[in-house]
SENU-989264 format. One record per residue: x, z, y of N, C-alpha, C in turn. Coordinates in steps of 0.001 Angstrom, whole numbers, padded with zeros to 6 digits, always signed. Layout:
XZYXZYXZY/...
***
This chain:
+093538+045859+202451+094719+045203+203019+095966+045896+202496/+096953+045121+202127+098184+045696+201609+098940+046407+202722/+099540+047522+202370+100325+048288+203340+101613+047547+203646/+102028+047568+204901+103272+046922+205292+104293+047982+205661/+105555+047672+205437+106638+048571+205807+107091+048259+207230/+107797+049214+207830+108237+049032+209220+109058+047767+209376/+109952+047549+208443+110782+046351+208496+110126+045289+207627/+109408+044374+208237+108661+043386+207476+109508+042171+207134/+110686+042068+207708+111542+040925+207420+112370+041214+206171/+112313+040339+205209+113064+040526+203971+114548+040372+204249/+115338+041427+203971+116770+041340+204261+117477+040428+203278/+118609+039914+203704+119434+039129+202784+119969+040037+201694/+120063+039516+200490+120532+040300+199355+122010+040016+199140/+122831+041059+199292+124253+040861+199047+124558+040984+197563/+125817+040754+197192+126187+040736+195771+125975+042098+195123/+126332+043177+195849+126188+044516+195271+124724+044822+194972/+123821+044472+195908+122402+044735+195704+121853+043880+194560/+122323+042654+194480+121880+041782+193394+122269+042378+192045/+123521+042836+191952+123978+043433+190698+123216+044709+190380/+122934+045512+191433+122225+046772+191189+120837+046532+190627/+120087+045631+191271+118731+045381+190815+118714+044653+189484/+119691+043776+189272+119757+043084+187988+120067+044056+186872/+120989+044983+187126+121340+045961+186101+120163+046835+185764/+119397+047237+186809+118222+048068+186536+117210+047305+185710/+117177+045992+185900+116232+045189+185137+116544+045089+183669/+117775+045479+183268+118112+045452+181851+117184+046338+181047/+116568+047351+181712+115681+048249+180976+114554+047478+180310/+113867+046626+181107+112754+045882+180538+113233+044817+179565/+114410+044229+179854+114943+043217+178943+115270+043838+177591/+115961+044978+177614+116347+045633+176361+115127+046116+175602/+114145+046629+176339+112947+047130+175677+112189+045999+175004/+112105+044874+175684+111388+043742+175107+112090+043208+173875/+113431+043319+173856+114189+042786+172740+114506+043790+171660/+113962+044994+171778+114287+046049+170813+113912+045637+169402/+112726+045091+169238+112282+044634+167925+112071+043129+167971/+112502+042464+166931+112358+041017+166896+110926+040644+166543/+110436+039504+166967+109088+039075+166619+108897+039066+165105/+107715+039474+164694+107410+039507+163270+107732+040824+162613/+108334+041767+163361+108684+043050+162785+107771+044160+163288/+106642+043803+163802+105648+044800+164133+105790+045417+165503/+106404+044732+166441+106536+045303+167766+105167+045394+168422/+104852+046587+168905+103592+046773+169614+103771+046383+171065/+102747+045799+171654+102828+045449+173057+102682+046706+173900/+103643+046999+174767+103500+048167+175623+102247+048055+176474/+101521+049144+176618+100298+049137+177414+100638+049364+178869/+099690+049049+179720+099909+049241+181142+099634+050684+181501/+100528+051288+182263+100353+052678+182662+099444+052762+183873/+099117+053990+184263+098249+054196+185416+098892+053705+186705/+100209+053578+186705+100898+053100+187905+100816+051590+188060/+100226+050922+187065+100173+049472+187102+101386+048827+186490/+102368+049615+186013+103569+049092+185385+103407+049125+183875/+104211+048349+183187+104217+048422+181740+104704+049801+181327/+104030+050402+180362+104315+051782+179978+105476+051840+178992/+106638+052375+179384+107790+052408+178486+107655+053446+177377/+106642+054325+177483+106442+055349+176457+105305+055013+175499/+104778+053785+175595+103740+053385+174649+104297+053422+173225/+103498+053824+172230+103995+053873+170845+104457+052495+170387/+105594+052471+169688+106128+051224+169166+106526+051417+167716/+106447+050353+166947+106834+050412+165551+108325+050173+165412/+108967+050823+164450+110412+050641+164251+110713+049370+163473/+111962+049239+163029+112382+048028+162328+111768+047905+160942/+111567+049042+160274+110986+049026+158929+110203+050314+158723/+109497+050396+157614+108621+051548+157373+109427+052847+157360/+109058+053813+158210+109806+055065+158270+109310+056064+157230/+110130+057070+156966+109688+058213+156160+109469+059440+157032/+109835+059353+158297+109603+060445+159250+109083+059852+160547/+108254+060626+161216+107694+060183+162495+108266+060962+163669/+108950+062051+163374+109464+062900+164450+110610+063758+163924/+111313+064430+164833+112442+065289+164488+112287+066630+165191/+112566+067713+164457+112732+069035+165053+114160+069466+164776/+114924+069696+165829+116326+070072+165703+116487+071544+166060/+116955+072336+165097+117193+073766+165290+118687+073935+165540/+119054+074064+166799+120466+074047+167194+121009+075461+167316/+122043+075751+166521+122696+077059+166522+123962+076966+167376/+123814+077176+168652+124895+076967+169616+126008+077995+169420/+127215+077491+169263+128381+078338+169092+129141+078042+167818/+128425+077619+166785+129081+077225+165542+128994+078263+164444/+127936+078256+163610+127841+079179+162490+128958+078921+161473/+129350+079964+160782+130402+079840+159770+129815+079360+158460/+130303+078224+157975+129802+077672+156714+130150+078568+155532/+131321+079203+155563+131749+080031+154419+131069+081393+154416/+130226+081657+155423+129448+082893+155463+127955+082626+155368/+127571+081354+155175+126147+081015+155170+125735+080204+153937/+126223+078950+153818+125737+078065+152764+126838+077464+151887/+128100+077771+152166+129204+077157+151424+130015+078262+150743/+129601+078628+149543+130201+079752+148818+131580+079379+148288/+132575+080237+148557+133956+079981+148157+134536+081194+147424/+134424+081226+146076+134972+082357+145313+136475+082540+145505/+137231+081431+145656+138671+081562+145829+139027+082202+147173/+138177+082054+148146+138409+082701+149431+138344+084218+149273/+137424+084647+148451+137327+086085+148168+138522+086557+147345/+138917+085773+146352+140041+086145+145495+141346+086234+146268/+141555+085283+147186+142848+085184+147872+142812+085781+149274/+141861+086635+149531+141748+087290+150840+143084+087897+151269/+143479+087634+152506+144703+088192+153048+145944+087366+152795/+145860+086348+151947+147008+085493+151663+147075+084345+152680/+148229+083725+152837+148327+082556+153717+147523+081382+153146/+147030+080553+154015+146383+079318+153592+147406+078465+152848/+147116+078005+151615+148142+077308+150819+148357+075848+151195/+147811+075406+152295+148073+074049+152780+148073+074086+154306/+148423+072975+154921+148612+072940+156371+147280+073058+157108/+147319+073772+158202+146176+073820+159104+146143+072537+159950/+145023+072231+160571+144966+071034+161417+146025+071083+162510/+146492+069907+162896+147534+069838+163922+147007+070323+165267/+145728+070018+165550+145105+070479+166793+144108+071572+166449/+144335+072767+166962+143438+073892+166709+143024+074492+168035/+141962+075300+167977+141469+075934+169195+142384+077052+169638/+142780+077915+168711+143669+079033+169034+144327+079516+167755/+145229+080484+167884+146010+080942+166746+145149+081651+165708/+145439+081396+164449+144732+082054+163354+145743+082603+162352/+145272+083496+161470+146158+084142+160508+145883+083731+159083/+145782+084704+158203+145614+084459+156777+144141+084323+156401/+143910+084034+155135+142550+083838+154629+141701+085092+154834/+140453+084880+155193+139513+085976+155443+138275+085766+154580/+138044+086633+153624+136885+086491+152756+135604+086748+153541/+134505+086268+153021+133232+086523+153671+132810+087967+153432/+132336+088642+154457+131816+089995+154268+130404+090011+153685/+129857+088830+153402+128473+088727+152950+128416+088249+151500/+127486+088796+150741+127299+088415+149345+126507+087116+149269/+126858+086296+148279+126149+085042+148015+125390+085157+146704/+124302+084389+146608+123553+084285+145354+122927+082903+145288/+122625+082467+144062+121945+081190+143875+120439+081388+143941/+119761+080353+144467+118314+080471+144693+117609+079193+144273/+116336+079352+143913+115469+078224+143618+115862+077461+142375/+115109+076425+142079+115414+075577+140940+116703+074801+141167/+117053+074564+142425+118271+073822+142732+119520+074660+142494/+119372+075980+142496+120520+076852+142315+121477+076845+143493/+120995+076486+144661+121857+076432+145844+122332+077831+146225/+123604+077922+146616+124174+079189+147057+123808+079441+148522/+123295+080642+148771+122960+081067+150135+123413+082508+150294/+123988+082820+151439+124449+084189+151645+123274+085103+151967/+123551+086390+151890+122530+087395+152171+122090+087382+153623/+122784+086623+154480+122365+086501+155872+120997+085846+156009/+120620+085003+155047+119397+084206+155165+118446+084433+153983/+117903+085630+153837+116998+085878+152705+115710+085072+152774/+115194+084820+153974+113949+084050+154098+114198+082560+153892/+115249+082025+154512+115584+080617+154305+115921+080366+152839/+116503+081370+152159+116844+081217+150742+115619+080913+149895/+114446+081381+150311+113218+081085+149558+112789+079634+149735/+113419+078924+150671+113045+077542+150974+114077+076536+150481/+115078+076982+149688+116193+076070+149371+115748+074817+148631/+114674+074896+147876+114226+073706+147159+113577+072681+148085/+113438+073038+149357+113000+072078+150372+114176+071537+151176/+115348+072133+151011+116482+071786+151862+117365+070705+151247/+117968+069930+152121+119026+068986+151769+120276+069484+152494/+121107+070234+151777+122249+070920+152381+123480+070026+152301/+124067+069760+153449+125256+068907+153517+126452+069810+153836/+127296+070049+152840+128452+070932+153009+129726+070192+153397/+129616+068903+153698+130811+068097+153974+130782+067450+155347/+130091+068100+156302+130074+067575+157666+131460+067669+158293/+131767+066738+159179+132978+066850+159984+132787+066090+161286/+133491+066565+162319+133416+065945+163634+134812+065703+164176/+134891+065410+165468+136154+064974+166053+136724+065936+167083/+136004+067005+167413+136431+067827+168535+136306+069299+168191/+137334+070077+168527+137340+071504+168216+136931+072369+169401/+136540+071757+170500+136106+072505+171675+134593+072417+171803/+133985+073503+172296+132523+073549+172349+131928+072376+173119/+132453+072115+174321+131849+071078+175156+131868+069718+174505/+133041+069292+174029+133150+067983+173394+132370+067904+172102/+132447+068962+171293+131749+068957+170010+130240+068958+170199/+129757+069713+171186+128317+069756+171432+127801+068394+171873/+128558+067729+172737+128130+066407+173184+128230+065376+172059/+129234+065499+171207+129333+064570+170084+128130+064718+169156/+127727+065955+168896+126556+066199+168059+125296+065631+168693/+125136+065830+169987+123894+065429+170646+123868+063967+171067/+125040+063390+171375+125050+062042+171957+125906+061041+171193/+126736+061506+170267+127606+060608+169537+128961+060413+170185/+129176+060986+171373+130465+060841+172053+130934+062189+172572/+132206+062507+172318+132772+063743+172860+133576+063475+174120/+133545+062236+174592+134405+061835+175711+133612+061341+176910/+132579+060539+176671+131838+059902+177750+130396+060421+177792/+129771+060257+178945+128353+060592+179065+127547+059489+178390/+126794+059863+177387+126000+058912+176607+124574+059452+176444/+123606+058581+176146+122247+059067+175913+122192+060001+174706/+121365+061011+174792+121198+061952+173687+120367+061314+172580/+120477+061900+171381+119740+061314+170256+118233+061389+170488/+117737+062432+171158+116320+062487+171478+115897+061360+172393/+116769+060987+173330+116468+059871+174230+116454+058544+173481/+117430+058340+172578+117440+057115+171772+116167+056990+170943/+115743+058095+170355+114553+058059+169495+113307+057749+170318/+113189+058364+171488+112032+058108+172338+112062+056684+172880/+113252+056193+173187+113410+054797+173620+112930+053848+172530/+113252+054160+171285+112883+053269+170193+111434+053351+169777/+110868+054554+169804+109534+054767+169242+108434+054991+170268/+108807+055288+171521+107787+055719+172461+107253+057072+172042/+106051+057399+172475+105463+058679+172091+104038+058469+171610/+103606+059313+170692+102266+059195+170129+101208+059849+171010/+101621+060663+171962+100675+061381+172818+101045+061112+174273/+100225+060337+174958+100530+059953+176331+100310+061087+177324/+099814+062228+176849+099598+063381+177720+100721+064405+177612/+101766+064082+176838+102905+064977+176680+104199+064165+176723/+105313+064790+177078+106589+064076+177018+106916+063682+175579/+107706+062649+175416+108118+062235+174080+109271+063057+173532/+109997+063756+174408+111213+064477+174038+111213+065800+174794/+111135+066894+174054+111083+068233+174649+112206+069079+174083/+112928+069782+174947+113952+070716+174509+113600+072104+175035/+113494+073069+174131+113027+074411+174468+114229+075338+174673/+114287+075963+175842+115378+076891+176182+116752+076279+175923/+117036+075104+176493+118338+074461+176231+119481+075233+176872/+120672+075019+176336+121853+075681+176854+122193+075188+178258/+122784+076081+179048+123247+075741+180387+124729+075401+180403/+125409+075605+179276+126859+075437+179227+127243+074312+178270/+128553+074002+178247+129111+073051+177283+128391+071714+177315/+128256+071169+178493+127594+069876+178653+126279+069974+179371/+125598+071115+179216+124351+071336+179939+123356+070214+179768/+122915+069657+180889+121869+068639+180873+122293+067382+180125/+123605+067141+179995+124048+065949+179276+123647+065979+177807/+123331+067158+177280+122902+067256+175887+121498+066712+175686/+120716+066582+176760+119385+065977+176617+119142+064894+177664/+120233+064364+178198+120144+063319+179209+119885+061958+178576/+119267+061078+179357+119107+059687+178926+120286+058829+179371/+121216+059408+180161+122411+058690+180632+122018+057333+181205/+122526+056229+180628+122230+054913+181185+120945+054299+180640/+120294+054960+179671+118946+054513+179309+118012+054775+180487/+116894+054074+180579+115953+054367+181660+115617+055858+181718/+115487+056382+182921+115346+057823+183129+114116+058407+182454/+113127+057578+182168+111896+058070+181555+112140+058657+180167/+113281+058326+179546+113566+058802+178191+114368+060109+178161/+114626+060684+179309+115343+061962+179335+114457+063063+178764/+115081+064068+178152+114338+065190+177610+113728+066041+178707/+112573+066616+178409+111921+067550+179327+112274+068965+178901/+112996+069732+179742+113357+071092+179354+112221+072071+179608/+112010+072959+178665+111111+074093+178858+111982+075322+179055/+112140+075732+180298+113010+076848+180597+114454+076485+180339/+115253+077503+180050+116649+077320+179678+117097+078547+178911/+118362+078587+178560+118848+079651+177690+118750+081034+178319/+118611+081115+179631+118518+082409+180297+117087+082905+180444/+116122+082098+179997+114704+082436+180153+114089+082709+178785/+113422+083838+178586+112765+084089+177300+111758+082992+176966/+111610+082722+175681+110757+081617+175254+109312+081790+175686/+108842+083034+175805+107440+083222+176195+107210+082931+177676/+108281+082693+178435+108148+082301+179841+108631+080884+180091/+109023+080182+179046+109465+078795+179180+108242+077890+179211/+108080+077170+180282+106897+076342+180478+107287+074924+180875/+106381+073974+180582+106562+072616+181086+106508+072669+182607/+107524+072118+183285+107608+072267+184744+106658+071357+185507/+106392+071763+186755+105719+070928+187759+104255+070636+187458/+103585+071506+186718+102154+071279+186473+101358+072535+186809/+101949+073442+187556+101330+074743+187774+100236+074743+188835/+100113+073681+189623+099131+073693+190698+097817+073036+190285/+097597+072858+189006+096412+072151+188550+095114+072820+188944/+095129+074162+189081+093903+074869+189424+093797+075141+190920/+094738+074634+191723+094744+074901+193164+094301+073700+193984/+094568+072524+193474+094168+071304+194164+093123+070585+193325/+091956+070297+193899+090908+069622+193113+091423+068338+192483/+091006+068110+191260+091507+066959+190516+091228+065624+191225/+090038+065399+191799+089817+064128+192518+090784+063936+193684/+091112+065050+194374+092052+064939+195480+093448+064598+194964/+093855+065214+193868+095144+064866+193262+095193+063387+192888/+094077+062902+192333+094036+061496+191925+094204+060571+193129/+093570+060932+194244+093702+060126+195462+095144+060133+195952/+095775+061307+195926+097165+061405+196367+098074+060555+195490/+097862+060631+194168+098684+059854+193258+098453+058358+193423/+097217+057959+193663+096929+056540+193873+097643+056011+195111/+097662+056826+196169+098371+056424+197379+099872+056314+197107/+100403+057307+196432+101825+057296+196105+102174+056116+195215/+101301+055835+194250+101532+054707+193355+101556+053392+194130/+100632+053238+195062+100569+052003+195842+101851+051818+196661/+102326+052892+197274+103550+052817+198073+104760+052491+197189/+104830+053144+196041+105988+052943+195167+105998+051559+194529/+104829+051063+194134+104800+049740+193511+105117+048650+194531/+104723+048868+195777+105110+047916+196818+106619+047970+197053/+107164+049145+196973+108613+049275+197097+109327+048553+195961/+108797+048693+194753+109382+047992+193612+109292+046481+193774/+108208+046020+194373+108056+044582+194595+109137+044060+195541/+109590+044920+196453+110628+044511+197390+112025+044615+196791/+112268+045700+196043+113634+045963+195565+113921+045372+194204/+112873+045093+193425+113077+044709+192039+113107+045936+191152/+113368+045757+189870+113338+046875+188929+114238+048027+189378/+113718+049243+189250+114450+050449+189640+114080+051530+188628/+114996+051773+187692+114706+052704+186604+114323+054087+187107/+115038+054600+188105+114776+055946+188603+113398+056033+189243/+113030+055038+190049+111724+055059+190700+110605+054878+189684/+110801+053975+188738+109788+053779+187701+109580+055057+186902/+110673+055763+186600+110559+057019+185866+109836+058073+186692/+110077+058076+188007+109415+059045+188874+107910+058781+188918/+107531+057520+189009+106104+057180+188980+105486+057670+187673/+106175+057389+186570+105674+057804+185258+105564+059322+185163/+106552+060041+185712+106526+061503+185620+105377+062093+186423/+105056+061505+187587+103912+061982+188368+102624+061851+187569/+102454+060678+186958+101239+060444+186188+101160+061375+184964/+102308+061560+184296+102339+062427+183123+102024+063874+183511/+102598+064337+184622+102324+065699+185078+100840+065883+185381/+100219+064863+185951+098782+064926+186234+097983+065084+184945/+098331+064302+183925+097610+064389+182655+097899+065705+181926/+099138+066196+182047+099513+067418+181339+098796+068651+181871/+098293+068584+183086+097568+069731+183624+096380+070109+182744/+095861+069121+182042+094755+069386+181121+095260+069718+179729/+096272+068996+179255+096722+069160+177874+097649+070348+177676/+098549+070586+178631+099628+071551+178405+099217+073013+178406/+098341+073475+179302+098011+074907+179291+097488+075398+177949/+096595+074645+177338+096075+075031+176020+097167+074986+174967/+098036+073982+175079+099085+073820+174087+100111+074945+174166/+100436+075372+175383+101454+076399+175557+100938+077808+175314/+099650+077965+175220+099083+079256+174857+098958+079334+173344/+099368+080464+172766+099270+080614+171308+098122+081546+170931/+097172+081719+171872+096048+082619+171607+095209+082155+170421/+095230+080863+170133+094433+080357+169019+095151+080453+167681/+096383+080940+167678+097118+081116+166424+096747+082453+165786/+096484+082430+164505+096072+083649+163808+097203+084676+163799/+096844+085924+163580+097845+086988+163477+098798+086719+162321/+098261+086181+161228+099102+085880+160070+100136+084817+160405/+099734+083782+161162+100680+082733+161551+101749+083286+162476/+101359+084106+163427+102338+084677+164336+103318+085579+163587/+102846+086303+162601+103732+087129+161791+104660+086261+160941/+104142+085127+160476+104953+084214+159679+106203+083792+160446/+106068+083596+161755+107183+083184+162605+107982+084367+163151/+107568+085578+162836+108294+086751+163311+107968+087167+164722/+106814+086757+165243+106453+087133+166607+106074+088603+166729/+105911+089290+165593+105570+090709+165611+106805+091609+165655/+108002+091022+165672+109239+091792+165727+110039+091372+166952/+110531+092335+167725+111248+091965+168957+112499+091139+168706/+113189+091361+167576+114424+090619+167315+114165+089155+166985/+113030+088862+166387+112738+087500+165943+111716+086779+166824/+111110+087504+167767+110014+086927+168541+110456+085749+169401/+111662+085813+169983+112066+084761+170909+112262+083423+170190/+113094+083410+169147+113289+082142+168433+112036+081787+167637/+111291+082808+167202+110042+082541+166499+109054+081780+167360/+108990+082134+168625+108079+081415+169513+108559+079987+169728/+109873+079783+169837+110388+078418+169944+109951+077584+168740/+110108+078155+167551+109749+077412+166339+108249+077151+166264/+107447+078119+166664+106000+077923+166660+105608+076837+167659/+106223+076851+168838+105937+075803+169810+106383+074440+169295/+107491+074411+168560+107945+073142+167983+106893+072575+167047/+106306+073438+166229+105244+072953+165338+104051+072444+166131/+103666+073161+167190+102516+072748+167997+102794+071415+168693/+104000+071241+169201+104348+069954+169813+104390+068844+168766/+104915+069156+167586+105026+068146+166530+103657+067636+166103/+102717+068545+165920+101402+068107+165444+100608+067388+166529/+101093+067422+167751+100437+066694+168843+101197+065439+169243/+102179+065037+168428+102760+063716+168594+104047+063626+169377/+104690+064753+169732+105982+064682+170408+107028+064198+169404/+107874+063280+169816+108808+062619+168891+110019+063475+168538/+110584+064159+169531+111816+064914+169303+111685+066249+170000/+111820+067329+169221+111726+068681+169762+112985+069434+169362/+113616+070069+170328+114802+070868+170024+114556+072324+170375/+114933+073214+169452+114938+074651+169677+116391+075105+169660/+116807+075872+170667+118213+076256+170775+118372+077765+170706/+119205+078203+169770+119597+079612+169686+120952+079712+170367/+120938+080098+171625+122112+079908+172494+122507+081230+173154/+123740+081351+173393+124991+080815+172859+125578+081981+172090/+125313+082076+170782+125490+083331+170056+126391+083256+168832/+126733+082075+168376+127376+081962+167071+128899+081814+167154/+129489+082117+168290+130916+081870+168498+131725+083130+168191/+131823+083497+166921+132438+084765+166546+133943+084661+166325/+134694+084685+167421+136149+084821+167340+136520+086247+166945/+135598+087150+167087+135719+088534+166646+134325+089063+166375/+134248+090209+165698+132940+090799+165424+132064+089952+164524/+132676+089261+163567+131938+088343+162703+130827+089047+161930/+131154+090150+161271+130164+090819+160422+128938+091242+161238/+129163+091907+162349+128047+092430+163133+127249+091313+163803/+127952+090356+164420+127244+089352+165222+126577+088278+164370/+127233+087841+163282+126556+086883+162411+125327+087525+161759/+125412+088814+161459+124253+089522+160906+123107+089521+161913/+123406+089855+163157+122381+089891+164207+121806+088501+164460/+122679+087510+164571+122224+086146+164856+121314+085619+163752/+121735+085775+162516+120953+085268+161392+119602+085966+161302/+119580+087264+161578+118309+087991+161541+117331+087418+162559/+117826+087021+163725+116956+086502+164784+116317+085166+164419/+116982+084361+163569+116473+083019+163297+115958+082826+161872/+116333+083672+160945+116032+083474+159530+114530+083390+159264/+113798+084392+159657+112350+084398+159408+111631+083287+160176/+111940+083071+161462+111290+081957+162165+111516+080593+161514/+112739+080333+161034+113025+079033+160413+112233+078884+159120/+112242+079904+158280+111466+079847+157039+109981+079707+157339/+109531+080407+158385+108130+080285+158773+107773+078880+159215/+108666+078243+159970+108429+076867+160414+108313+075929+159225/+109230+076022+158263+109183+075145+157095+107911+075374+156291/+107546+076630+156111+106329+076962+155365+105097+076424+156068/+105036+076617+157379+103872+076203+158155+103747+074683+158187/+104857+073989+158406+104822+072521+158397+104333+071998+157050/+104849+072594+155973+104460+072139+154637+102971+072392+154389/+102468+073545+154803+101068+073883+154542+100109+072981+155311/+100566+072411+156421+099735+071537+157242+099953+070055+156933/+100785+069765+155938+101069+068380+155593+101959+067671+156593/+102678+068439+157419+103525+067847+158453+104982+067705+158026/+105419+068486+157037+106837+068479+156697+107278+067129+156148/+106425+066479+155377+106811+065206+154762+107011+064109+155796/+106479+064280+157007+106671+063266+158045+107473+063800+159230/+108063+064980+159073+108883+065595+160114+110263+065904+159544/+111302+065387+160159+112660+065729+159750+113103+066964+160521/+113397+068037+159788+113927+069255+160393+115434+069260+160165/+116191+069445+161243+117652+069448+161192+118159+070786+161705/+119105+071409+160958+119670+072704+161342+121184+072611+161399/+121794+073230+162415+123243+073305+162453+123767+073571+163844/+125094+073754+163922+125778+073957+165185+126700+072802+165499/+127504+072962+166545+128382+071879+166961+129604+071747+166069/+129936+072779+165308+130978+072739+164291+130850+073987+163436/+131767+074169+162494+131777+075377+161683+132895+076304+162128/+133383+077109+161168+134432+078068+161514+135496+078083+160418/+136667+078571+160788+137804+078542+159867+137666+079594+158771/+138194+079306+157579+138255+080328+156530+139405+081305+156740/+140248+081034+157723+141337+081946+158064+140921+082807+159247/+141549+083968+159344+141106+084977+160295+141620+084730+161699/+140813+085144+162637+141256+085277+164019+141083+086756+164364/+142194+087448+164574+142124+088896+164709+141773+089525+163371/+141101+090661+163418+140729+091358+162182+139388+090900+161618/+138486+090414+162483+137125+090148+162030+136529+088986+162814/+137248+087859+162816+136746+086696+163517+137233+085408+162887/+136627+084304+163294+137015+082979+162812+137053+082020+163993/+137957+081074+163943+138102+080092+165017+137166+078900+164764/+137112+077994+165735+136315+076769+165608+136871+075897+164481/+135977+075198+163793+136433+074300+162728+135518+073084+162605/+135929+071937+163181+135161+070709+163011+135564+069915+161771/+136525+070422+160997+137085+069674+159875+136177+069648+158646/+135349+070673+158501+134446+070737+157364+133452+071861+157571/+132174+071552+157546+131165+072585+157800+129813+072136+157264/+128793+072963+157472+127477+072743+156860+126409+072468+157903/+125582+071481+157615+124297+071309+158281+123277+071042+157181/+122009+071308+157457+120998+070950+156461+119803+070279+157121/+119080+069528+156295+117855+068855+156715+116743+069225+155751/+115518+068984+156186+114357+069194+155317+113251+068247+155744/+112406+067852+154760+111268+066989+155053+111696+065572+155387/+110788+064800+155965+111095+063511+156550+111786+062497+155678/+111645+062585+154346+112212+061561+153481+113609+061828+152981/+114147+063049+153194+115442+063386+152598+115206+064109+151272/+116220+064100+150413+116085+064705+149094+115983+066226+149204/+114944+066765+148611+114757+068211+148616+115550+068835+147476/+116080+070028+147712+116821+070735+146680+118170+070140+146371/+118769+069438+147330+120061+068788+147128+121155+069539+147877/+122283+069759+147217+123494+070232+147878+124504+069101+147777/+124918+068582+148924+125702+067347+148957+127061+067598+149588/+128099+067005+148980+129435+067062+149546+130115+068401+149318/+131427+068379+149503+132206+069595+149301+133314+069705+150336/+133650+070961+150637+134895+071251+151331+135916+071677+150277/+137164+071880+150688+138198+072318+149746+137880+073722+149213/+138740+074236+148365+138469+075501+147679+138296+076684+148620/+138763+076542+149861+138645+077643+150814+137667+077358+151952/+137177+076111+152013+136174+075780+153012+136712+075328+154345/+137927+074764+154374+138518+074330+155649+138218+072857+155942/+138534+071978+154985+138391+070540+155192+137274+069970+154314/+136551+069024+154864+135621+068232+154052+136441+067299+153165/+136164+067323+151855+137007+066551+150933+136220+065628+150007/+134935+065847+149832+134159+065026+148903+132841+064621+149543/+132530+063309+149479+131315+062781+150107+131221+063225+151571/+132269+062929+152312+132357+063356+153697+131275+062685+154550/+130696+063458+155447+129647+062959+156341+130060+063259+157781/+130395+062229+158523+130721+062406+159936+129428+062484+160736/+129526+063009+161954+128345+063068+162821+127752+061691+163067/+128583+060652+163132+128048+059290+163276+127191+058917+162063/+127610+059346+160877+126827+059073+159670+125509+059845+159696/+125559+061070+160189+124327+061857+160328+123356+061151+161258/+123840+060660+162386+122970+059960+163332+122398+058679+162716/+123231+057938+161999+122745+056711+161354+121650+057029+160348/+121818+058118+159600+120840+058522+158594+119561+059010+159250/+119703+059756+160324+118544+060243+161066+117711+059074+161583/+118362+058065+162168+117632+056894+162651+116994+056130+161497/+117673+056116+160349+117133+055398+159193+115794+055980+158743/+115692+057295+158646+114427+057880+158179+113320+057652+159200/+113695+057395+160449+112708+057068+161472+112382+055576+161500/+113018+054814+160621+112692+053399+160490+113582+052459+161274/+114771+052932+161692+115638+052087+162504+116941+051744+161795/+117336+050502+161922+118689+050075+161605+119540+050475+162801/+120442+051437+162609+121192+051967+163746+122076+050911+164403/+122371+049832+163695+123166+048756+164281+122369+047928+165280/+121060+047996+165166+120206+047139+165995+119448+047892+167076/+119457+049221+167032+118829+049987+168112+119857+050092+169242/+119854+049097+170120+120910+048951+171118+120334+048875+172522/+121224+049055+173476+120856+048923+174890+122062+048343+175625/+121825+047291+176395+122933+046634+177094+123195+047334+178414/+124438+047774+178567+124850+048481+179775+126310+048141+180057/+126596+047870+181309+127969+047594+181751+128629+046482+180938/+127833+045500+180559+128388+044323+179918+128557+044400+178415/+128066+045472+177771+128164+045552+176319+126941+046249+175758/+126719+046054+174459+125612+046717+173778+126072+048083+173272/+125318+049099+173644+125598+050458+173187+124557+050881+172152/+124955+051818+171294+124029+052442+170355+124446+053890+170137/+123563+054667+169529+123842+056080+169303+125112+056270+168489/+125341+055412+167505+126509+055538+166640+127718+054771+167163/+127601+054186+168356+128674+053428+168990+129160+052321+168047/+130418+052348+167602+130912+051331+166676+131169+051943+165302/+130516+053060+165014+130777+053806+163787+129487+053998+163006/+129566+054804+161950+128382+055315+161268+127917+054486+160091/+127612+055189+158995+127005+054583+157823+125839+055468+157385/+124756+054848+156983+123623+055605+156432+124063+056234+155114/+123814+057526+154965+124167+058217+153717+122944+058134+152793/+122889+057084+151993+121717+056837+151167+121534+057901+150089/+122607+058595+149720+122488+059656+148724+121623+060807+149199/+121423+060909+150512+120606+061988+151047+119133+061641+151098/+118795+060391+150830+117426+059926+150998+116620+060060+149716/+115381+060484+149857+114506+060644+148688+114137+059279+148108/
***
């Protein structure tokens, strides 16, 4: 017999309630219309809750060159002129005034030109310039697609970080991981489709991995946060798997599912409730899959050394990178590793950039090597960078200010050209001047390698169609293999 609620009389539906339930229903409408008939749309399978599964694997608009993304986020803003953008004139003219105007809007006062304290050299067959900060990554340059002409719209950490992650520095928008999971679903129904490891607590916080107005099921799952060491960052809410017998858990979930689905029958579509039902079921399944996955006991000593887990300075980010590989090979669509919040050198550039780079250099090279050796790199897009770069002019004696006008990010694998150095900043590294790539263009290109036309990956909200690139963005075809 079906369970009845205390109030068995169906209440009249007022205009506000009608609009609320109708708006929530846009989730299923948008999902059904994501791919047009004939383009390979997979039918979503039914979940254990009896609802259509929004995380079922789906095919994109066209054949992709990548199946997933690993984003290595350097929170704070690494300096391009101290890492991958070599500027001989900056060294020559050290201490002189910048020979052209600085941006009208700046973060804080800056002085004259400041040469890099780090030596640069060319590496690999590509001859790409890399500073001495990254000796291990330098061995991988022929796998990298280095973009030296990035630019964004905001010189403040909060706005710039959100623009990088969501495409907007002004409004709360879905993160790129949420858009990707919305479009592709997940290949492993026992794991989240979008995982962020040790995410930052500042400069937007949860908005950097939020699904915003997309259905809540597409929000990123955080493993710990920036204040928790990576070896203690765990998938939440699955720790009682060995305390409550599995059959009893199943009975509890079945009861909860019955109550919630009856509630949905009364209220109509409810994105938050549907996501909660899905999360309960996923947590139940993860009790079996996640403990083994989060343990690295099965990784050889050589692999752990490859990621730098044998050194205290590199062990934390090394474990993030190793976990990213483990999640990637098990079908997670979007994985983010965050080195937070360390790259904001308004002073102490030489010492702190040296320390920061040492912590991530070996783990990043290890990740690229390991992915390639397992045949995963060609189907995984690895993205590296911060929310902006830094000025070639000094702040104090040994610091650089924020600079969104021209900076470096790089990609590897996933169908981008290997061994490419693309775009240029001016002679001192302040402004992007040749083959400029805005963050909207980066997002359009990222979606392209995953098989999506960024103009058509849309979601209707508040009376208009939204997309990751909003009303901007062009695919940078020169970056594609």
